[in-house]
C-alpha positions as CSV (number, residue, x, y, z in Angstrom):
1,X,186.9,58.5,124.2
2,X,185.9,61.7,122.4
3,X,185.5,64.3,125.1
4,X,184.7,67.2,122.7
5,X,181.6,69.2,123.4
6,X,178.7,68.3,121.1
7,X,176.2,70.6,119.5
8,X,173.0,69.9,117.5
9,X,172.4,72.3,114.7
10,X,169.0,73.1,113.2
11,X,169.6,72.5,109.5
12,X,166.9,74.0,107.2
13,X,168.9,73.5,104.0
14,X,169.5,77.2,103.6
15,X,172.7,79.1,103.7
16,X,172.4,80.6,107.2
17,X,172.1,77.3,109.0
18,X,174.9,75.8,107.0
19,X,177.3,78.7,107.9
20,X,176.3,78.6,111.6
21,X,177.1,74.9,111.8
22,X,180.4,75.5,109.9
23,X,181.5,78.2,112.4
24,X,181.1,75.8,115.3
25,X,182.7,72.9,113.5
26,X,185.7,75.2,112.9
27,X,186.1,75.4,116.7
28,X,186.6,71.7,117.0
29,X,183.1,70.9,118.3
30,X,181.3,67.8,117.2
31,X,178.1,68.9,115.3
32,X,175.2,66.9,114.1
33,X,172.2,68.3,112.2
34,X,168.5,68.0,112.8
35,X,165.8,68.7,110.3
36,X,162.1,68.6,111.1
37,X,159.6,67.6,108.4
38,X,156.3,69.4,108.7
39,X,154.9,68.8,105.3
40,X,155.0,72.5,104.3
41,X,158.5,72.5,102.9
42,X,158.9,74.0,99.5
43,X,161.7,71.9,98.2
44,X,161.6,68.3,96.9
45,X,158.0,68.4,95.7
46,X,156.7,70.8,93.1
47,X,160.3,71.3,92.0
48,X,160.3,67.6,91.0
49,X,157.1,67.7,88.8
50,X,156.8,71.2,87.3
51,X,158.4,71.8,83.9
52,X,159.4,75.3,84.8
53,X,161.6,73.8,87.6
54,X,163.1,71.1,85.4
55,X,166.6,72.7,85.6
56,X,166.6,73.1,89.4
57,X,168.5,70.6,91.4
58,X,166.3,67.7,92.6
59,X,167.6,67.3,96.0
60,X,166.9,67.6,99.7
61,X,168.8,70.7,100.6
62,X,169.2,69.7,104.3
63,X,170.9,66.5,103.2
64,X,173.0,68.4,100.7
65,X,174.2,70.8,103.5
66,X,175.0,67.8,105.8
67,X,177.0,66.2,103.0
68,X,178.9,69.4,102.3
69,X,179.7,69.9,106.0
70,X,180.5,66.2,106.6
71,X,178.0,65.9,109.5
72,X,175.3,63.4,110.3
73,X,171.7,64.6,109.7
74,X,168.7,63.4,111.6
75,X,165.4,64.0,109.8
76,X,162.4,63.8,112.1
77,X,158.7,63.7,111.1
78,X,156.7,66.2,113.2
79,X,153.6,66.5,110.9
80,X,151.1,65.6,113.6
81,X,152.7,67.6,116.4
82,X,153.1,70.6,114.1
83,X,149.4,70.9,113.4
84,X,148.7,72.7,116.6
85,X,151.4,75.3,115.7
86,X,149.7,76.0,112.4
87,X,146.1,76.0,113.7
88,X,146.5,77.7,117.1
89,X,149.7,79.8,117.1
90,X,150.0,81.6,120.4
91,X,151.9,84.5,118.8
92,X,149.7,84.7,115.7
93,X,150.6,84.7,112.1
94,X,152.9,86.7,109.9
95,X,151.9,88.3,106.6
96,X,150.2,85.0,105.6
97,X,149.4,81.8,107.6
98,X,153.0,81.5,108.7
99,X,153.3,81.1,112.5
100,X,157.0,81.9,112.5
101,X,157.6,82.7,116.1
102,X,155.6,79.7,117.4
103,X,157.4,77.6,114.7
104,X,160.9,78.6,115.8
105,X,160.0,78.0,119.4
106,X,158.6,74.5,118.5
107,X,161.7,73.6,116.5
108,X,164.1,74.7,119.2
109,X,162.1,72.9,121.8
110,X,162.2,69.7,119.8
111,X,165.9,70.1,119.3
112,X,166.3,70.6,123.1
113,X,164.5,67.4,123.8
114,X,166.7,65.6,121.2
115,X,169.8,67.2,122.8
116,X,168.9,66.0,126.2
117,X,168.0,62.5,125.0
118,X,171.2,62.1,123.1
119,X,173.7,63.6,125.5
120,X,174.5,66.8,123.5
121,X,175.5,70.0,125.1
122,X,173.9,72.9,123.2
123,X,171.9,74.0,120.2
124,X,172.9,76.0,117.1
125,X,170.6,77.9,114.8
126,X,171.3,80.1,111.8
127,X,169.1,83.0,113.0
128,X,170.3,86.6,112.2
129,X,169.0,89.6,114.1
130,X,166.5,91.6,111.9
131,X,166.4,89.1,109.1
132,X,162.9,87.9,109.6
133,X,160.2,90.4,110.7
134,X,158.5,88.0,113.1
135,X,160.8,85.5,114.6
136,X,164.3,87.0,114.2
137,X,164.0,90.3,116.0
138,X,166.1,91.4,119.0
139,X,162.9,91.4,121.2
140,X,161.6,88.0,120.0
141,X,164.8,86.0,120.1
142,X,164.6,85.8,123.9
143,X,161.0,84.5,123.6
144,X,162.2,81.6,121.5
145,X,165.0,80.8,124.0
146,X,162.6,81.0,127.0
147,X,159.5,79.2,125.6
148,X,161.5,76.4,124.1
149,X,163.2,75.7,127.4
150,X,166.6,76.0,125.8
151,X,167.6,79.2,127.6
152,X,171.3,79.9,127.6
153,X,172.0,76.7,125.6
154,X,170.7,78.3,122.4
155,X,173.6,79.8,120.4
156,X,173.1,81.9,117.3
157,X,176.7,82.0,115.8
158,X,175.9,84.5,113.0
159,X,174.7,87.2,115.4
160,X,176.3,86.0,118.7
161,X,178.4,89.1,119.3
162,X,175.4,91.3,119.2
163,X,173.6,89.2,121.8
164,X,174.3,88.4,125.4
165,X,176.8,85.6,125.9
166,X,175.3,82.1,126.1
167,X,176.4,79.3,128.4
168,X,178.6,77.7,125.7
169,X,180.5,81.0,125.5
170,X,180.6,81.7,129.2
171,X,181.9,78.2,129.9
172,X,184.6,78.5,127.3
173,X,183.2,75.7,125.0
174,X,183.0,78.3,122.2
175,X,185.3,81.2,121.6
176,X,183.0,84.2,121.3
177,X,185.6,86.2,119.4
178,X,185.4,83.8,116.5
179,X,181.6,84.2,116.1
180,X,179.9,86.9,114.0
181,X,177.9,90.1,114.5
182,X,175.6,90.0,111.5
183,X,172.2,91.8,111.4
184,X,169.7,93.0,108.9
185,X,168.1,91.4,105.8
186,X,171.1,91.6,103.4
187,X,172.7,88.2,102.6
188,X,175.9,89.6,101.1
189,X,178.1,88.9,104.2
190,X,176.8,85.3,104.3
191,X,177.4,84.9,100.5
192,X,180.9,86.3,100.9
193,X,181.6,83.9,103.8
194,X,180.3,81.0,101.7
195,X,182.7,82.0,99.0
196,X,185.6,82.0,101.4
197,X,184.6,78.5,102.6
198,X,184.4,77.3,99.0
199,X,180.7,76.6,99.3
200,X,178.8,76.9,96.1
201,X,175.4,75.8,94.6
202,X,173.6,76.3,97.9
203,X,169.9,77.0,98.1
204,X,168.7,80.5,97.2
205,X,169.7,82.5,100.2
206,X,166.5,84.6,100.5
207,X,164.1,82.0,99.1
208,X,162.5,80.7,102.3
209,X,161.6,77.1,102.8
210,X,158.0,77.1,103.9
211,X,154.8,77.3,101.8
212,X,153.0,79.0,104.7
213,X,154.9,82.2,103.9
214,X,153.4,82.1,100.3
215,X,150.2,84.2,99.9
216,X,148.6,82.0,97.3
217,X,149.3,78.8,99.3
218,X,147.9,80.4,102.5
219,X,144.8,81.5,100.6
220,X,144.2,77.9,99.5
221,X,144.6,76.6,103.0
222,X,142.2,79.2,104.4
223,X,139.7,78.3,101.7
224,X,140.1,74.6,102.7
225,X,139.3,75.4,106.3
226,X,136.4,77.6,105.4
227,X,134.8,75.0,103.1
228,X,135.1,72.2,105.6
229,X,134.0,74.3,108.5
230,X,137.0,73.4,110.7
231,X,140.6,74.3,111.0
232,X,142.3,70.9,110.4
233,X,144.3,69.2,107.7
234,X,145.9,65.9,106.7
235,X,149.1,65.4,104.8
236,X,147.3,64.7,101.6
237,X,145.4,68.0,101.9
238,X,148.5,70.1,102.3
239,X,150.4,68.3,99.5
240,X,147.5,68.8,97.1
241,X,147.4,72.5,97.8
242,X,150.9,72.7,96.3
243,X,149.7,71.3,92.9
244,X,147.5,72.5,90.1
245,X,145.0,75.3,89.5
246,X,142.4,75.5,92.2
247,X,139.0,76.8,91.4
248,X,135.8,76.9,93.6
249,X,132.8,77.2,91.3
250,X,130.4,76.5,94.2
251,X,130.9,76.8,97.9
252,X,130.5,73.1,98.4
253,X,133.1,71.9,95.9
254,X,136.3,72.9,94.2
255,X,138.4,71.6,91.3
256,X,142.1,70.9,91.3
257,X,143.2,71.1,87.6
258,X,146.6,69.9,86.4
259,X,148.5,72.6,84.5
260,X,150.9,70.3,82.7
261,X,151.9,66.6,82.3
262,X,153.8,66.3,85.6
263,X,150.9,67.6,87.6
264,X,148.5,65.4,85.8
265,X,150.6,62.4,86.6
266,X,150.8,63.4,90.2
267,X,147.1,64.0,90.5
268,X,146.5,60.5,89.0
269,X,147.6,59.0,92.3
270,X,144.6,60.5,94.0
271,X,141.9,59.2,91.7
272,X,140.8,56.6,94.2
273,X,140.0,59.4,96.7
274,X,138.2,62.0,94.5
275,X,135.9,62.1,91.6
276,X,138.2,62.6,88.6
277,X,137.5,64.4,85.3
278,X,139.5,64.2,82.1
279,X,138.8,65.1,78.5
280,X,138.9,62.2,76.1
281,X,137.9,63.8,72.8
282,X,140.7,66.4,73.0
283,X,144.0,66.5,74.9
284,X,143.5,68.2,78.3
285,X,144.1,68.2,82.0
286,X,143.2,65.8,84.7
287,X,141.1,67.4,87.4
288,X,140.0,66.2,90.8
289,X,136.6,67.3,92.4
290,X,136.9,67.9,96.1
291,X,133.6,68.2,97.9
292,X,130.0,67.1,97.6
293,X,128.7,67.6,94.1
294,X,125.3,66.7,92.5
295,X,124.7,66.0,88.8
296,X,124.4,69.7,87.9
297,X,127.7,70.4,89.7
298,X,129.5,67.6,87.9
299,X,128.3,68.9,84.6
300,X,129.5,72.4,85.5
301,X,132.9,70.9,86.6
302,X,133.1,69.0,83.2
303,X,132.5,72.3,81.3
304,X,135.2,74.0,83.3
305,X,137.7,71.2,82.6
306,X,136.7,71.3,78.9
307,X,137.5,75.0,78.9
308,X,141.1,74.2,79.9
309,X,141.5,71.5,77.3
310,X,142.6,71.9,73.6
311,X,138.9,71.6,72.8
312,X,138.0,74.9,74.4
313,X,136.7,76.3,71.0
314,X,134.8,73.1,70.1
315,X,131.0,72.9,70.2
316,X,131.2,69.9,72.5
317,X,134.0,68.1,74.4
318,X,133.7,64.6,75.8
319,X,134.8,64.4,79.4
320,X,135.2,61.2,81.3
321,X,134.0,61.3,84.9
322,X,135.4,58.6,87.2
323,X,134.1,58.1,90.7
324,X,136.3,57.0,93.5
325,X,134.8,53.5,93.3
326,X,135.9,53.2,89.6
327,X,132.5,53.8,88.1
328,X,132.8,56.1,85.1
329,X,130.7,57.8,82.4
330,X,131.2,60.2,79.5
331,X,129.6,63.6,79.4
332,X,129.4,65.6,76.2
333,X,129.5,69.2,77.2
334,X,130.1,72.7,75.7
335,X,133.3,74.2,77.2
336,X,132.5,77.0,79.6
337,X,133.4,80.4,78.1
338,X,136.3,82.1,79.7
339,X,134.0,85.1,80.5
340,X,131.9,82.8,82.7
341,X,134.8,81.8,84.9
342,X,135.1,84.7,87.2
343,X,138.2,85.6,89.1
344,X,136.4,84.9,92.3
345,X,136.5,81.2,91.5
346,X,140.3,81.1,91.5
347,X,141.7,80.4,94.9
């Protein structure tokens, strides 16, 4: 029987979590990865449909890390459970709608539950003191350990020698002298370590992996909550916030306008849920109308869509309007002049 100690590593797909797991693997410990899917992950969505991202690797970075390390990865859907973290964070938000401290505590708590259910011994994360302004500070790291219930079973290999010894170190499962003492926001030590390990083509070290840290995305989510009068969301909501140009011409409806062919194709899949508008007399975008709109609203929406088509200078543009039930009609409208689309409409 394999009597080695077993650790579960939170694998985000970034460089830090990969190196943290590798340091523990090097000590002969059995490591398996765990990755929680919240719906807000940056990778694997817009990268796959935007022309500007065409040259980027189309991959799940967490799976890529697991393959490079030669470990098993468990991907767990936590979309519903995670809602309360986004909507009601006990520790508040960061610069945008990112509940980073609550998020880290949630992830570690879920990892602890998995550890206990599967007979593992401790938890690894790639956290570095001082790297993130909210969740990776010397004073907040104990909060994560305490509120997650992980306590001394939470090991941060990249900064371990700057932190009090954990149970794995005290019990001799892990050699503390072989762990690191990294701190601060620079990634140069991690990149140098990756080079020594022969690890290349990893995800951008400082890129982040959550849309909630993005100011534009957070503004769209806040607008969604305000328009609906409640703080809630479904998976389709948060996926659509990642795609297209979002304009709110009136408080009671907004438009999601495709910016290129890939986005138009993606929005096509939602035509049965929203009123859809598309120019037919000139090449142009597909747009979805989200909200309650009367005839005058639909005409205004058609004029906006015409403005973003190749018929923007034409006297009239034909716009096909298709309702969710499949009923459709053609409106011949003058494109709305750019001067009549104020910045306030752009979310």
